[in-house]
C-alpha positions as CSV (number, residue, x, y, z in Angstrom):
1,M,-7.2,58.7,-7.4
2,T,-6.0,58.8,-10.9
3,G,-7.8,62.1,-11.4
4,G,-9.3,61.0,-14.8
5,A,-12.6,59.3,-14.1
6,V,-14.0,57.6,-17.1
7,K,-17.4,59.0,-17.9
8,R,-20.1,58.0,-20.3
9,P,-23.1,60.0,-21.4
10,P,-26.2,59.1,-19.4
11,G,-28.7,57.1,-21.3
12,N,-31.1,56.2,-18.6
13,E,-33.3,57.8,-16.0
14,E,-31.4,58.9,-12.9
15,G,-33.3,56.5,-10.7
16,S,-32.1,53.4,-12.5
17,M,-28.4,53.9,-11.6
18,E,-26.6,52.4,-8.7
19,T,-23.2,53.2,-7.2
20,K,-21.0,50.5,-5.7
21,Q,-17.4,50.1,-4.5
22,F,-15.2,47.1,-5.3
23,E,-11.9,46.2,-3.7
24,V,-9.2,45.7,-6.3
25,Q,-6.2,43.7,-5.3
26,G,-2.8,43.9,-7.0
27,M,-2.6,47.6,-8.0
28,H,0.8,49.0,-7.3
29,C,1.1,52.2,-9.3
30,A,-0.9,54.9,-11.1
31,A,-0.6,53.0,-14.4
32,C,-2.3,50.0,-12.8
33,A,-5.1,52.1,-11.5
34,A,-5.5,53.8,-14.9
35,S,-5.8,50.4,-16.6
36,V,-8.5,49.2,-14.1
37,E,-10.4,52.5,-14.5
38,K,-10.3,52.4,-18.3
39,K,-11.3,48.7,-18.5
40,A,-14.2,49.1,-15.9
41,G,-15.4,52.3,-17.7
42,S,-15.7,50.4,-21.0
43,L,-18.0,47.7,-19.7
44,P,-21.7,47.7,-20.7
45,G,-23.9,49.6,-18.3
46,V,-21.0,51.5,-16.6
47,I,-21.7,55.2,-16.5
48,K,-18.7,56.3,-14.5
49,A,-15.6,54.5,-13.1
50,N,-13.1,55.9,-10.6
51,V,-10.2,54.2,-8.9
52,N,-8.6,55.2,-5.6
53,L,-5.1,53.7,-5.7
54,A,-4.4,54.4,-2.0
55,S,-7.4,52.5,-0.8
56,E,-7.4,50.0,-3.7
57,K,-11.0,50.7,-4.4
58,L,-13.0,51.0,-7.7
59,T,-16.2,53.0,-7.5
60,L,-18.7,52.4,-10.3
61,Q,-21.9,54.2,-11.2
62,Y,-23.8,51.8,-13.4
63,D,-27.2,50.7,-14.8
64,P,-28.0,47.4,-13.0
65,A,-30.0,46.2,-15.9
66,R,-26.9,46.2,-18.1
67,F,-24.0,45.7,-15.7
68,S,-22.7,42.3,-14.3
69,A,-20.3,42.1,-11.4
70,E,-19.2,38.7,-12.8
71,M,-18.2,40.4,-16.1
72,L,-16.3,43.0,-14.1
73,K,-14.4,40.3,-12.2
74,Q,-13.5,38.5,-15.4
75,E,-12.3,41.7,-17.2
76,I,-10.3,43.0,-14.3
77,G,-8.8,39.5,-13.9
78,S,-7.7,39.6,-17.5
79,L,-5.5,42.6,-16.5
80,G,-3.9,40.6,-13.7
81,F,-5.9,42.0,-10.8
82,A,-8.5,40.5,-8.4
83,L,-11.7,41.7,-7.0
């Protein structure tokens, strides 16, 4: 883990949020993990983003009405990583 999960203020009811893990390929260092975490945390609908470098997993808490996995894939791809 990078230890600095990106958080956003909740703007929805608790019941409308989902949590999901995504496998991220290509991360080799803490800076890579931090880049992925920051980018994912800035996407619309994302409430919290956390990367575990050792397991190469990104855990997101998000509002499914505003979040798109396809958008995540494109944005993470723009950094040079793959989901």
